[in-house]
PDB file of N, CA, C and O in Angstrom, chain B, residues numbered from 101:
ATOM      1  N   MET B 101      69.257  99.884 163.698  1.00  0.00           N
ATOM      2  CA  MET B 101      69.861 101.033 162.889  1.00  0.00           C
ATOM      3  C   MET B 101      68.780 101.519 162.063  1.00  0.00           C
ATOM      4  O   MET B 101      68.435 102.701 162.059  1.00  0.00           O
ATOM      5  N   LEU B 102      68.175 100.497 161.275  1.00  0.00           N
ATOM      6  CA  LEU B 102      67.018 100.725 160.354  1.00  0.00           C
ATOM      7  C   LEU B 102      65.679 101.482 161.130  1.00  0.00           C
ATOM      8  O   LEU B 102      64.919 102.246 160.534  1.00  0.00           O
ATOM      9  N   MET B 103      65.570 101.169 162.353  1.00  0.00           N
ATOM     10  CA  MET B 103      64.512 101.785 163.202  1.00  0.00           C
ATOM     11  C   MET B 103      64.496 103.118 163.313  1.00  0.00           C
ATOM     12  O   MET B 103      63.454 103.772 163.303  1.00  0.00           O
ATOM     13  N   TYR B 104      66.015 103.763 163.462  1.00  0.00           N
ATOM     14  CA  TYR B 104      66.223 105.120 163.520  1.00  0.00           C
ATOM     15  C   TYR B 104      65.940 105.946 162.413  1.00  0.00           C
ATOM     16  O   TYR B 104      65.647 107.137 162.519  1.00  0.00           O
ATOM     17  N   TYR B 105      66.038 105.247 161.215  1.00  0.00           N
ATOM     18  CA  TYR B 105      65.803 105.909 159.795  1.00  0.00           C
ATOM     19  C   TYR B 105      64.382 105.937 159.760  1.00  0.00           C
ATOM     20  O   TYR B 105      63.860 106.910 159.216  1.00  0.00           O
ATOM     21  N   ASN B 106      63.621 104.997 160.267  1.00  0.00           N
ATOM     22  CA  ASN B 106      62.071 105.086 160.159  1.00  0.00           C
ATOM     23  C   ASN B 106      61.557 106.269 160.994  1.00  0.00           C
ATOM     24  O   ASN B 106      60.609 106.937 160.582  1.00  0.00           O
ATOM     25  N   TYR B 107      62.147 106.531 162.121  1.00  0.00           N
ATOM     26  CA  TYR B 107      61.746 107.574 162.939  1.00  0.00           C
ATOM     27  C   TYR B 107      62.037 109.071 162.362  1.00  0.00           C
ATOM     28  O   TYR B 107      61.266 110.012 162.551  1.00  0.00           O
ATOM     29  N   ILE B 108      63.275 109.159 161.622  1.00  0.00           N
ATOM     30  CA  ILE B 108      63.567 110.247 160.811  1.00  0.00           C
ATOM     31  C   ILE B 108      62.613 110.663 159.773  1.00  0.00           C
ATOM     32  O   ILE B 108      62.241 111.828 159.633  1.00  0.00           O
ATOM     33  N   PHE B 109      62.178 109.541 158.954  1.00  0.00           N
ATOM     34  CA  PHE B 109      61.217 109.704 157.940  1.00  0.00           C
ATOM     35  C   PHE B 109      59.779 110.000 158.516  1.00  0.00           C
ATOM     36  O   PHE B 109      59.006 110.755 157.927  1.00  0.00           O
ATOM     37  N   TYR B 110      59.519 109.482 159.483  1.00  0.00           N
ATOM     38  CA  TYR B 110      58.223 109.912 160.292  1.00  0.00           C
ATOM     39  C   TYR B 110      58.237 111.251 160.781  1.00  0.00           C
ATOM     40  O   TYR B 110      57.134 111.791 160.868  1.00  0.00           O
ATOM     41  N   ILE B 111      59.366 111.989 161.161  1.00  0.00           N
ATOM     42  CA  ILE B 111      59.494 113.303 161.627  1.00  0.00           C
ATOM     43  C   ILE B 111      59.193 114.138 160.373  1.00  0.00           C
ATOM     44  O   ILE B 111      58.372 115.055 160.370  1.00  0.00           O
ATOM     45  N   PHE B 112      59.972 113.727 159.225  1.00  0.00           N
ATOM     46  CA  PHE B 112      59.813 114.420 158.106  1.00  0.00           C
ATOM     47  C   PHE B 112      58.467 114.433 157.529  1.00  0.00           C
ATOM     48  O   PHE B 112      58.073 115.499 157.055  1.00  0.00           O
ATOM     49  N   ILE B 113      57.696 113.398 157.497  1.00  0.00           N
ATOM     50  CA  ILE B 113      56.292 113.427 157.042  1.00  0.00           C
ATOM     51  C   ILE B 113      55.561 114.126 157.985  1.00  0.00           C
ATOM     52  O   ILE B 113      54.711 114.864 157.487  1.00  0.00           O
ATOM     53  N   LEU B 114      55.631 114.124 159.271  1.00  0.00           N
ATOM     54  CA  LEU B 114      54.903 114.961 160.205  1.00  0.00           C
ATOM     55  C   LEU B 114      55.115 116.304 160.142  1.00  0.00           C
ATOM     56  O   LEU B 114      54.209 117.122 160.303  1.00  0.00           O
ATOM     57  N   SER B 115      56.423 116.631 159.886  1.00  0.00           N
ATOM     58  CA  SER B 115      56.528 118.175 159.785  1.00  0.00           C
ATOM     59  C   SER B 115      55.993 118.849 158.485  1.00  0.00           C
ATOM     60  O   SER B 115      55.670 120.029 158.353  1.00  0.00           O
ATOM     61  N   GLY B 116      55.964 117.792 157.493  1.00  0.00           N
ATOM     62  CA  GLY B 116      55.329 118.246 156.163  1.00  0.00           C
ATOM     63  C   GLY B 116      53.761 118.492 156.377  1.00  0.00           C
ATOM     64  O   GLY B 116      53.153 119.466 155.934  1.00  0.00           O
ATOM     65  N   LEU B 117      53.164 117.372 157.182  1.00  0.00           N
ATOM     66  CA  LEU B 117      51.633 117.641 157.538  1.00  0.00           C
ATOM     67  C   LEU B 117      51.313 118.713 158.345  1.00  0.00           C
ATOM     68  O   LEU B 117      50.227 119.291 158.281  1.00  0.00           O
ATOM     69  N   TRP B 118      52.315 119.045 159.194  1.00  0.00           N
ATOM     70  CA  TRP B 118      52.167 120.274 160.151  1.00  0.00           C
ATOM     71  C   TRP B 118      52.072 121.438 159.449  1.00  0.00           C
ATOM     72  O   TRP B 118      51.134 122.219 159.611  1.00  0.00           O
ATOM     73  N   SER B 119      53.025 121.632 158.632  1.00  0.00           N
ATOM     74  CA  SER B 119      53.180 122.807 157.677  1.00  0.00           C
ATOM     75  C   SER B 119      51.954 122.956 156.851  1.00  0.00           C
ATOM     76  O   SER B 119      51.440 124.064 156.699  1.00  0.00           O
ATOM     77  N   PHE B 120      51.472 121.889 156.318  1.00  0.00           N
ATOM     78  CA  PHE B 120      50.024 122.168 155.503  1.00  0.00           C
ATOM     79  C   PHE B 120      49.024 122.292 156.396  1.00  0.00           C
ATOM     80  O   PHE B 120      48.162 123.075 155.999  1.00  0.00           O
ATOM     81  N   VAL B 121      48.797 121.788 157.516  1.00  0.00           N
ATOM     82  CA  VAL B 121      47.370 121.973 158.238  1.00  0.00           C
ATOM     83  C   VAL B 121      47.546 123.288 158.973  1.00  0.00           C
ATOM     84  O   VAL B 121      46.518 123.820 159.392  1.00  0.00           O
ATOM     85  N   SER B 122      48.703 123.879 159.185  1.00  0.00           N
ATOM     86  CA  SER B 122      48.916 125.240 159.981  1.00  0.00           C
ATOM     87  C   SER B 122      48.246 126.387 158.982  1.00  0.00           C
ATOM     88  O   SER B 122      48.135 126.188 157.773  1.00  0.00           O
ATOM     89  N   LYS B 123      47.872 127.444 159.545  1.00  0.00           N
ATOM     90  CA  LYS B 123      47.306 128.530 158.821  1.00  0.00           C
ATOM     91  C   LYS B 123      48.246 129.112 157.764  1.00  0.00           C
ATOM     92  O   LYS B 123      49.209 129.747 158.193  1.00  0.00           O
ATOM     93  N   ARG B 124      48.131 129.012 156.736  1.00  0.00           N
ATOM     94  CA  ARG B 124      48.869 129.794 155.727  1.00  0.00           C
ATOM     95  C   ARG B 124      48.227 130.939 154.860  1.00  0.00           C
ATOM     96  O   ARG B 124      47.005 130.888 154.721  1.00  0.00           O
ATOM     97  N   LYS B 125      48.772 131.748 154.389  1.00  0.00           N
ATOM     98  CA  LYS B 125      48.027 132.890 153.850  1.00  0.00           C
ATOM     99  C   LYS B 125      48.113 132.517 152.367  1.00  0.00           C
ATOM    100  O   LYS B 125      47.089 132.639 151.694  1.00  0.00           O
ATOM    101  N   HIS B 126      49.292 132.051 151.770  1.00  0.00           N
ATOM    102  CA  HIS B 126      49.378 131.958 150.440  1.00  0.00           C
ATOM    103  C   HIS B 126      49.255 130.532 149.831  1.00  0.00           C
ATOM    104  O   HIS B 126      49.638 129.600 150.539  1.00  0.00           O
ATOM    105  N   LEU B 127      48.715 130.236 148.474  1.00  0.00           N
ATOM    106  CA  LEU B 127      48.476 128.985 147.986  1.00  0.00           C
ATOM    107  C   LEU B 127      49.788 128.409 147.710  1.00  0.00           C
ATOM    108  O   LEU B 127      49.985 127.196 147.787  1.00  0.00           O
ATOM    109  N   LEU B 128      50.749 129.307 147.371  1.00  0.00           N
ATOM    110  CA  LEU B 128      52.137 128.648 146.982  1.00  0.00           C
ATOM    111  C   LEU B 128      52.782 127.923 148.226  1.00  0.00           C
ATOM    112  O   LEU B 128      53.288 126.811 148.073  1.00  0.00           O
ATOM    113  N   SER B 129      52.765 128.591 149.547  1.00  0.00           N
ATOM    114  CA  SER B 129      53.142 128.006 150.564  1.00  0.00           C
ATOM    115  C   SER B 129      52.657 126.494 150.818  1.00  0.00           C
ATOM    116  O   SER B 129      53.447 125.608 151.146  1.00  0.00           O
ATOM    117  N   THR B 130      51.354 126.299 150.643  1.00  0.00           N
ATOM    118  CA  THR B 130      50.462 124.913 150.782  1.00  0.00           C
ATOM    119  C   THR B 130      51.072 124.131 149.716  1.00  0.00           C
ATOM    120  O   THR B 130      51.363 122.959 149.954  1.00  0.00           O
ATOM    121  N   LEU B 131      51.312 124.660 148.510  1.00  0.00           N
ATOM    122  CA  LEU B 131      51.769 123.499 147.409  1.00  0.00           C
ATOM    123  C   LEU B 131      53.101 123.135 147.658  1.00  0.00           C
ATOM    124  O   LEU B 131      53.487 122.028 147.281  1.00  0.00           O
ATOM    125  N   LEU B 132      53.931 123.977 148.292  1.00  0.00           N
ATOM    126  CA  LEU B 132      55.386 123.676 148.624  1.00  0.00           C
ATOM    127  C   LEU B 132      55.190 122.494 149.772  1.00  0.00           C
ATOM    128  O   LEU B 132      55.790 121.435 149.585  1.00  0.00           O
ATOM    129  N   SER B 133      54.526 122.617 150.724  1.00  0.00           N
ATOM    130  CA  SER B 133      54.364 121.800 151.981  1.00  0.00           C
ATOM    131  C   SER B 133      53.928 120.460 151.398  1.00  0.00           C
ATOM    132  O   SER B 133      54.528 119.436 151.723  1.00  0.00           O
ATOM    133  N   LEU B 134      52.821 120.432 150.482  1.00  0.00           N
ATOM    134  CA  LEU B 134      52.433 119.108 149.856  1.00  0.00           C
ATOM    135  C   LEU B 134      53.648 118.443 149.036  1.00  0.00           C
ATOM    136  O   LEU B 134      53.860 117.231 149.048  1.00  0.00           O
ATOM    137  N   GLU B 135      54.469 119.433 148.278  1.00  0.00           N
ATOM    138  CA  GLU B 135      55.649 118.643 147.726  1.00  0.00           C
ATOM    139  C   GLU B 135      56.402 118.220 148.587  1.00  0.00           C
ATOM    140  O   GLU B 135      56.973 117.156 148.347  1.00  0.00           O
ATOM    141  N   PHE B 136      56.625 118.827 149.722  1.00  0.00           N
ATOM    142  CA  PHE B 136      57.576 118.328 150.812  1.00  0.00           C
ATOM    143  C   PHE B 136      57.153 116.957 151.308  1.00  0.00           C
ATOM    144  O   PHE B 136      58.030 116.120 151.518  1.00  0.00           O
ATOM    145  N   ILE B 137      55.825 116.653 151.520  1.00  0.00           N
ATOM    146  CA  ILE B 137      55.461 115.402 151.894  1.00  0.00           C
ATOM    147  C   ILE B 137      55.534 114.406 150.860  1.00  0.00           C
ATOM    148  O   ILE B 137      55.722 113.216 151.111  1.00  0.00           O
ATOM    149  N   VAL B 138      55.375 114.907 149.612  1.00  0.00           N
ATOM    150  CA  VAL B 138      55.615 113.874 148.481  1.00  0.00           C
ATOM    151  C   VAL B 138      57.072 113.425 148.219  1.00  0.00           C
ATOM    152  O   VAL B 138      57.316 112.300 147.783  1.00  0.00           O
ATOM    153  N   LEU B 139      57.973 114.278 148.481  1.00  0.00           N
ATOM    154  CA  LEU B 139      59.351 113.948 148.576  1.00  0.00           C
ATOM    155  C   LEU B 139      59.727 113.096 149.845  1.00  0.00           C
ATOM    156  O   LEU B 139      60.420 112.085 149.729  1.00  0.00           O
ATOM    157  N   SER B 140      59.299 113.485 150.936  1.00  0.00           N
ATOM    158  CA  SER B 140      59.716 112.604 151.987  1.00  0.00           C
ATOM    159  C   SER B 140      59.065 111.125 151.868  1.00  0.00           C
ATOM    160  O   SER B 140      59.686 110.123 152.223  1.00  0.00           O
ATOM    161  N   LEU B 141      57.853 111.088 151.376  1.00  0.00           N
ATOM    162  CA  LEU B 141      57.336 109.609 151.001  1.00  0.00           C
ATOM    163  C   LEU B 141      58.103 109.010 150.128  1.00  0.00           C
ATOM    164  O   LEU B 141      58.477 107.863 150.370  1.00  0.00           O
ATOM    165  N   PHE B 142      58.507 109.689 148.892  1.00  0.00           N
ATOM    166  CA  PHE B 142      59.289 109.084 148.122  1.00  0.00           C
ATOM    167  C   PHE B 142      60.835 108.435 148.562  1.00  0.00           C
ATOM    168  O   PHE B 142      61.312 107.417 148.061  1.00  0.00           O
ATOM    169  N   PHE B 143      61.511 109.308 149.657  1.00  0.00           N
ATOM    170  CA  PHE B 143      62.565 108.857 150.168  1.00  0.00           C
ATOM    171  C   PHE B 143      62.393 107.563 151.057  1.00  0.00           C
ATOM    172  O   PHE B 143      63.170 106.611 151.129  1.00  0.00           O
ATOM    173  N   TYR B 144      61.148 107.755 151.744  1.00  0.00           N
ATOM    174  CA  TYR B 144      60.715 106.524 152.896  1.00  0.00           C
ATOM    175  C   TYR B 144      60.515 105.451 151.699  1.00  0.00           C
ATOM    176  O   TYR B 144      61.172 104.423 151.861  1.00  0.00           O
ATOM    177  N   MET B 145      59.803 105.503 150.642  1.00  0.00           N
ATOM    178  CA  MET B 145      59.508 104.305 149.825  1.00  0.00           C
ATOM    179  C   MET B 145      60.750 103.750 149.322  1.00  0.00           C
ATOM    180  O   MET B 145      60.835 102.540 149.115  1.00  0.00           O
ATOM    181  N   PHE B 146      61.760 104.572 149.099  1.00  0.00           N
ATOM    182  CA  PHE B 146      62.968 104.177 148.141  1.00  0.00           C
ATOM    183  C   PHE B 146      63.705 103.331 149.337  1.00  0.00           C
ATOM    184  O   PHE B 146      64.044 102.202 148.983  1.00  0.00           O
ATOM    185  N   PHE B 147      63.976 103.644 150.538  1.00  0.00           N
ATOM    186  CA  PHE B 147      64.628 102.988 151.426  1.00  0.00           C
ATOM    187  C   PHE B 147      64.127 101.750 151.757  1.00  0.00           C
ATOM    188  O   PHE B 147      64.896 100.811 151.962  1.00  0.00           O
ATOM    189  N   ILE B 148      62.691 101.609 151.849  1.00  0.00           N
ATOM    190  CA  ILE B 148      61.983 100.345 152.001  1.00  0.00           C
ATOM    191  C   ILE B 148      62.146  99.513 150.941  1.00  0.00           C
ATOM    192  O   ILE B 148      62.559  98.369 151.131  1.00  0.00           O
ATOM    193  N   LEU B 149      61.838  99.982 149.652  1.00  0.00           N
ATOM    194  CA  LEU B 149      61.696  99.098 148.466  1.00  0.00           C
ATOM    195  C   LEU B 149      63.172  98.778 148.126  1.00  0.00           C
ATOM    196  O   LEU B 149      63.315  97.815 147.373  1.00  0.00           O
ATOM    197  N   LEU B 150      64.247  99.378 148.524  1.00  0.00           N
ATOM    198  CA  LEU B 150      65.461  99.088 148.218  1.00  0.00           C
ATOM    199  C   LEU B 150      65.774  97.674 148.571  1.00  0.00           C
ATOM    200  O   LEU B 150      66.562  97.031 147.878  1.00  0.00           O
ATOM    201  N   PHE B 151      65.113  97.090 149.762  1.00  0.00           N
ATOM    202  CA  PHE B 151      65.615  95.910 150.244  1.00  0.00           C
ATOM    203  C   PHE B 151      64.715  94.663 149.701  1.00  0.00           C
ATOM    204  O   PHE B 151      64.916  93.482 149.986  1.00  0.00           O
ATOM    205  N   TYR B 152      63.509  95.254 148.719  1.00  0.00           N
ATOM    206  CA  TYR B 152      62.854  93.992 148.258  1.00  0.00           C
ATOM    207  C   TYR B 152      63.164  94.223 146.750  1.00  0.00           C
ATOM    208  O   TYR B 152      62.467  93.558 145.984  1.00  0.00           O
ATOM    209  N   PHE B 153      64.109  95.069 146.176  1.00  0.00           N
ATOM    210  CA  PHE B 153      64.368  95.133 144.757  1.00  0.00           C
ATOM    211  C   PHE B 153      63.224  95.374 143.776  1.00  0.00           C
ATOM    212  O   PHE B 153      63.207  94.910 142.636  1.00  0.00           O
ATOM    213  N   GLU B 154      62.196  96.194 144.352  1.00  0.00           N
ATOM    214  CA  GLU B 154      61.143  96.460 143.641  1.00  0.00           C
ATOM    215  C   GLU B 154      60.955  98.119 143.450  1.00  0.00           C
ATOM    216  O   GLU B 154      60.014  98.819 143.825  1.00  0.00           O
ATOM    217  N   LEU B 155      62.134  98.488 142.762  1.00  0.00           N
ATOM    218  CA  LEU B 155      62.137 100.040 142.525  1.00  0.00           C
ATOM    219  C   LEU B 155      61.389 100.527 141.403  1.00  0.00           C
ATOM    220  O   LEU B 155      61.343 101.742 141.206  1.00  0.00           O
ATOM    221  N   TYR B 156      60.729  99.629 140.557  1.00  0.00           N
ATOM    222  CA  TYR B 156      59.788 100.163 139.646  1.00  0.00           C
ATOM    223  C   TYR B 156      58.682 101.054 139.929  1.00  0.00           C
ATOM    224  O   TYR B 156      58.327 102.028 139.265  1.00  0.00           O
ATOM    225  N   PHE B 157      58.155 100.571 141.056  1.00  0.00           N
ATOM    226  CA  PHE B 157      56.941 101.292 141.751  1.00  0.00           C
ATOM    227  C   PHE B 157      57.297 102.723 141.971  1.00  0.00           C
ATOM    228  O   PHE B 157      56.341 103.484 141.821  1.00  0.00           O
ATOM    229  N   LEU B 158      58.435 103.284 142.290  1.00  0.00           N
ATOM    230  CA  LEU B 158      58.874 104.549 142.416  1.00  0.00           C
ATOM    231  C   LEU B 158      58.554 105.380 141.205  1.00  0.00           C
ATOM    232  O   LEU B 158      58.070 106.511 141.250  1.00  0.00           O
ATOM    233  N   MET B 159      58.885 104.679 140.065  1.00  0.00           N
ATOM    234  CA  MET B 159      58.660 105.547 138.799  1.00  0.00           C
ATOM    235  C   MET B 159      57.112 105.987 138.802  1.00  0.00           C
ATOM    236  O   MET B 159      56.875 107.146 138.462  1.00  0.00           O
ATOM    237  N   TYR B 160      56.152 105.236 139.124  1.00  0.00           N
ATOM    238  CA  TYR B 160      54.877 105.530 139.146  1.00  0.00           C
ATOM    239  C   TYR B 160      54.513 106.519 140.185  1.00  0.00           C
ATOM    240  O   TYR B 160      53.814 107.495 139.911  1.00  0.00           O
ATOM    241  N   PHE B 161      54.965 106.290 141.355  1.00  0.00           N
ATOM    242  CA  PHE B 161      54.912 107.340 142.335  1.00  0.00           C
ATOM    243  C   PHE B 161      55.525 108.703 141.888  1.00  0.00           C
ATOM    244  O   PHE B 161      54.949 109.750 142.185  1.00  0.00           O
ATOM    245  N   LEU B 162      56.589 108.701 141.237  1.00  0.00           N
ATOM    246  CA  LEU B 162      57.158 109.958 140.621  1.00  0.00           C
ATOM    247  C   LEU B 162      56.190 110.654 139.737  1.00  0.00           C
ATOM    248  O   LEU B 162      55.912 111.852 139.777  1.00  0.00           O
ATOM    249  N   THR B 163      55.643 109.630 138.819  1.00  0.00           N
ATOM    250  CA  THR B 163      54.805 110.387 137.806  1.00  0.00           C
ATOM    251  C   THR B 163      53.604 110.923 138.470  1.00  0.00           C
ATOM    252  O   THR B 163      53.097 111.976 138.084  1.00  0.00           O
ATOM    253  N   PHE B 164      53.090 110.187 139.531  1.00  0.00           N
ATOM    254  CA  PHE B 164      51.948 110.845 140.038  1.00  0.00           C
ATOM    255  C   PHE B 164      52.384 112.142 140.921  1.00  0.00           C
ATOM    256  O   PHE B 164      51.632 113.110 141.038  1.00  0.00           O
ATOM    257  N   GLY B 165      53.505 112.082 141.455  1.00  0.00           N
ATOM    258  CA  GLY B 165      53.877 113.460 142.214  1.00  0.00           C
ATOM    259  C   GLY B 165      54.186 114.525 141.347  1.00  0.00           C
ATOM    260  O   GLY B 165      54.046 115.682 141.744  1.00  0.00           O
ATOM    261  N   VAL B 166      54.659 114.235 140.018  1.00  0.00           N
ATOM    262  CA  VAL B 166      54.864 115.488 139.276  1.00  0.00           C
ATOM    263  C   VAL B 166      53.555 115.825 138.574  1.00  0.00           C
ATOM    264  O   VAL B 166      53.425 116.989 138.196  1.00  0.00           O
ATOM    265  N   CYS B 167      52.505 114.903 138.336  1.00  0.00           N
ATOM    266  CA  CYS B 167      51.462 115.491 137.894  1.00  0.00           C
ATOM    267  C   CYS B 167      50.521 116.202 138.909  1.00  0.00           C
ATOM    268  O   CYS B 167      49.754 117.082 138.518  1.00  0.00           O
ATOM    269  N   GLU B 168      50.577 115.831 140.179  1.00  0.00           N
ATOM    270  CA  GLU B 168      50.126 116.499 141.380  1.00  0.00           C
ATOM    271  C   GLU B 168      50.783 117.992 141.326  1.00  0.00           C
ATOM    272  O   GLU B 168      50.029 118.965 141.355  1.00  0.00           O
ATOM    273  N   GLY B 169      52.126 118.154 141.250  1.00  0.00           N
ATOM    274  CA  GLY B 169      52.656 119.427 141.113  1.00  0.00           C
ATOM    275  C   GLY B 169      52.274 120.299 139.951  1.00  0.00           C
ATOM    276  O   GLY B 169      52.105 121.511 140.082  1.00  0.00           O
ATOM    277  N   ALA B 170      52.140 119.648 138.788  1.00  0.00           N
ATOM    278  CA  ALA B 170      51.729 120.369 137.561  1.00  0.00           C
ATOM    279  C   ALA B 170      50.460 120.933 137.791  1.00  0.00           C
ATOM    280  O   ALA B 170      50.262 122.119 137.530  1.00  0.00           O
ATOM    281  N   LEU B 171      49.422 120.075 138.337  1.00  0.00           N
ATOM    282  CA  LEU B 171      47.901 120.580 138.538  1.00  0.00           C
ATOM    283  C   LEU B 171      48.040 121.696 139.559  1.00  0.00           C
ATOM    284  O   LEU B 171      47.357 122.714 139.457  1.00  0.00           O
ATOM    285  N   GLY B 172      48.905 121.522 140.530  1.00  0.00           N
ATOM    286  CA  GLY B 172      48.698 122.683 141.622  1.00  0.00           C
ATOM    287  C   GLY B 172      49.212 123.939 141.024  1.00  0.00           C
ATOM    288  O   GLY B 172      48.652 125.008 141.266  1.00  0.00           O
ATOM    289  N   LEU B 173      50.304 123.855 140.216  1.00  0.00           N
ATOM    290  CA  LEU B 173      50.846 125.170 139.663  1.00  0.00           C
ATOM    291  C   LEU B 173      49.854 125.730 138.644  1.00  0.00           C
ATOM    292  O   LEU B 173      49.803 126.958 138.574  1.00  0.00           O
ATOM    293  N   GLY B 174      49.055 125.014 137.840  1.00  0.00           N
ATOM    294  CA  GLY B 174      48.137 125.283 137.034  1.00  0.00           C
ATOM    295  C   GLY B 174      46.833 125.957 137.778  1.00  0.00           C
ATOM    296  O   GLY B 174      46.206 126.864 137.232  1.00  0.00           O
ATOM    297  N   ILE B 175      46.534 125.520 138.861  1.00  0.00           N
ATOM    298  CA  ILE B 175      45.489 126.162 139.703  1.00  0.00           C
ATOM    299  C   ILE B 175      46.063 127.425 140.166  1.00  0.00           C
ATOM    300  O   ILE B 175      45.424 128.473 140.071  1.00  0.00           O
ATOM    301  N   LEU B 176      47.364 127.366 140.716  1.00  0.00           N
ATOM    302  CA  LEU B 176      47.977 128.768 141.110  1.00  0.00           C
ATOM    303  C   LEU B 176      47.890 129.764 140.102  1.00  0.00           C
ATOM    304  O   LEU B 176      47.459 130.874 140.412  1.00  0.00           O
ATOM    305  N   VAL B 177      48.269 129.496 138.839  1.00  0.00           N
ATOM    306  CA  VAL B 177      48.442 130.344 137.811  1.00  0.00           C
ATOM    307  C   VAL B 177      47.008 130.958 137.492  1.00  0.00           C
ATOM    308  O   VAL B 177      46.852 132.177 137.412  1.00  0.00           O
ATOM    309  N   SER B 178      45.973 130.053 137.315  1.00  0.00           N
ATOM    310  CA  SER B 178      44.734 130.432 136.988  1.00  0.00           C
ATOM    311  C   SER B 178      44.001 131.481 138.152  1.00  0.00           C
ATOM    312  O   SER B 178      43.404 132.515 137.852  1.00  0.00           O
ATOM    313  N   MET B 179      44.175 131.012 139.400  1.00  0.00           N
ATOM    314  CA  MET B 179      43.867 131.839 140.655  1.00  0.00           C
ATOM    315  C   MET B 179      44.576 133.376 140.457  1.00  0.00           C
ATOM    316  O   MET B 179      43.953 134.435 140.535  1.00  0.00           O
ATOM    317  N   ILE B 180      45.747 133.263 140.236  1.00  0.00           N
ATOM    318  CA  ILE B 180      46.484 134.766 140.025  1.00  0.00           C
ATOM    319  C   ILE B 180      45.916 135.456 138.993  1.00  0.00           C
ATOM    320  O   ILE B 180      45.629 136.644 139.134  1.00  0.00           O
ATOM    321  N   ARG B 181      45.715 134.863 137.965  1.00  0.00           N
ATOM    322  CA  ARG B 181      45.083 135.503 136.820  1.00  0.00           C
ATOM    323  C   ARG B 181      43.564 135.901 137.000  1.00  0.00           C
ATOM    324  O   ARG B 181      43.116 136.906 136.448  1.00  0.00           O
ATOM    325  N   SER B 182      42.874 135.170 137.703  1.00  0.00           N
ATOM    326  CA  SER B 182      41.549 135.671 137.945  1.00  0.00           C
ATOM    327  C   SER B 182      41.356 136.631 139.195  1.00  0.00           C
ATOM    328  O   SER B 182      40.447 137.461 139.214  1.00  0.00           O
ATOM    329  N   HIS B 183      42.261 136.476 140.238  1.00  0.00           N
ATOM    330  CA  HIS B 183      42.074 137.240 141.457  1.00  0.00           C
ATOM    331  C   HIS B 183      43.000 138.231 141.662  1.00  0.00           C
ATOM    332  O   HIS B 183      42.817 139.141 142.470  1.00  0.00           O
ATOM    333  N   GLY B 184      44.308 138.076 140.758  1.00  0.00           N
ATOM    334  CA  GLY B 184      45.302 139.149 141.097  1.00  0.00           C
ATOM    335  C   GLY B 184      46.423 138.840 142.000  1.00  0.00           C
ATOM    336  O   GLY B 184      47.531 139.350 141.833  1.00  0.00           O
ATOM    337  N   ASN B 185      46.112 137.864 143.132  1.00  0.00           N
ATOM    338  CA  ASN B 185      47.105 137.478 143.835  1.00  0.00           C
ATOM    339  C   ASN B 185      46.688 136.012 144.446  1.00  0.00           C
ATOM    340  O   ASN B 185      45.599 135.494 144.198  1.00  0.00           O
ATOM    341  N   ASP B 186      47.649 135.433 145.243  1.00  0.00           N
ATOM    342  CA  ASP B 186      47.287 133.993 145.875  1.00  0.00           C
ATOM    343  C   ASP B 186      47.028 133.831 147.293  1.00  0.00           C
ATOM    344  O   ASP B 186      47.188 132.801 147.949  1.00  0.00           O
ATOM    345  N   TYR B 187      46.637 134.891 147.670  1.00  0.00           N
ATOM    346  CA  TYR B 187      46.036 135.023 149.053  1.00  0.00           C
ATOM    347  C   TYR B 187      44.913 134.168 149.344  1.00  0.00           C
ATOM    348  O   TYR B 187      44.075 134.190 148.443  1.00  0.00           O
ATOM    349  N   PHE B 188      44.633 133.419 150.324  1.00  0.00           N
ATOM    350  CA  PHE B 188      43.449 132.603 150.521  1.00  0.00           C
ATOM    351  C   PHE B 188      42.217 133.620 150.958  1.00  0.00           C
ATOM    352  O   PHE B 188      41.055 133.300 150.712  1.00  0.00           O
ATOM    353  N   ASN B 189      42.496 134.697 151.533  1.00  0.00           N
ATOM    354  CA  ASN B 189      41.312 135.540 152.075  1.00  0.00           C
ATOM    355  C   ASN B 189      41.023 136.486 151.154  1.00  0.00           C
ATOM    356  O   ASN B 189      40.229 137.357 151.509  1.00  0.00           O
ATOM    357  N   SER B 190      41.534 136.542 149.895  1.00  0.00           N
ATOM    358  CA  SER B 190      40.994 137.476 148.898  1.00  0.00           C
ATOM    359  C   SER B 190      40.050 137.011 147.788  1.00  0.00           C
ATOM    360  O   SER B 190      39.516 137.700 146.920  1.00  0.00           O
ATOM    361  N   PHE B 191      39.964 135.751 147.992  1.00  0.00           N
ATOM    362  CA  PHE B 191      38.895 135.080 147.129  1.00  0.00           C
ATOM    363  C   PHE B 191      37.655 134.443 147.816  1.00  0.00           C
ATOM    364  O   PHE B 191      38.047 133.847 148.819  1.00  0.00           O
ATOM    365  N   ASN B 192      36.537 134.358 147.688  1.00  0.00           N
ATOM    366  CA  ASN B 192      35.471 133.591 148.234  1.00  0.00           C
ATOM    367  C   ASN B 192      34.806 132.643 147.288  1.00  0.00           C
ATOM    368  O   ASN B 192      34.388 133.013 146.191  1.00  0.00           O
ATOM    369  N   MET B 193      34.715 131.444 147.715  1.00  0.00           N
ATOM    370  CA  MET B 193      33.965 130.494 146.826  1.00  0.00           C
ATOM    371  C   MET B 193      32.586 130.885 146.549  1.00  0.00           C
ATOM    372  O   MET B 193      32.080 130.601 145.464  1.00  0.00           O
ATOM    373  N   LEU B 194      31.934 131.524 147.462  1.00  0.00           N
ATOM    374  CA  LEU B 194      30.529 131.904 147.360  1.00  0.00           C
ATOM    375  C   LEU B 194      30.092 133.032 146.384  1.00  0.00           C
ATOM    376  O   LEU B 194      28.948 133.118 145.939  1.00  0.00           O
ATOM    377  N   GLN B 195      31.084 133.872 146.096  1.00  0.00           N
ATOM    378  CA  GLN B 195      30.719 134.932 145.266  1.00  0.00           C
ATOM    379  C   GLN B 195      31.228 134.502 143.882  1.00  0.00           C
ATOM    380  O   GLN B 195      31.993 133.562 143.663  1.00  0.00           O
ATOM    381  N   CYS B 196      30.684 135.336 142.984  1.00  0.00           N
ATOM    382  CA  CYS B 196      31.027 135.060 141.382  1.00  0.00           C
ATOM    383  C   CYS B 196      32.049 135.762 141.020  1.00  0.00           C
ATOM    384  O   CYS B 196      32.463 135.698 139.862  1.00  0.00           O
TER     385      CYS B 196
END
């Protein structure tokens, strides 16, 4: 029965990776797919670590996940303020 739960979590992680890798126009949609990957990894680690009674590691993982989300939103806000929108094709890294 546990093997079937592993397949479900693998499907969640792979669907998050597919949505991240597929071509997106907006930075916000890529940030949401990254958060989906982090959330699916959190649930996977929760069910694995529940058997070992080592749930303290999840607090560290959640801390890094929240920091990653805050940094992503900070970059999103700075790009919207500097370029006016969050389209990937509107800004070029080679131009000033």
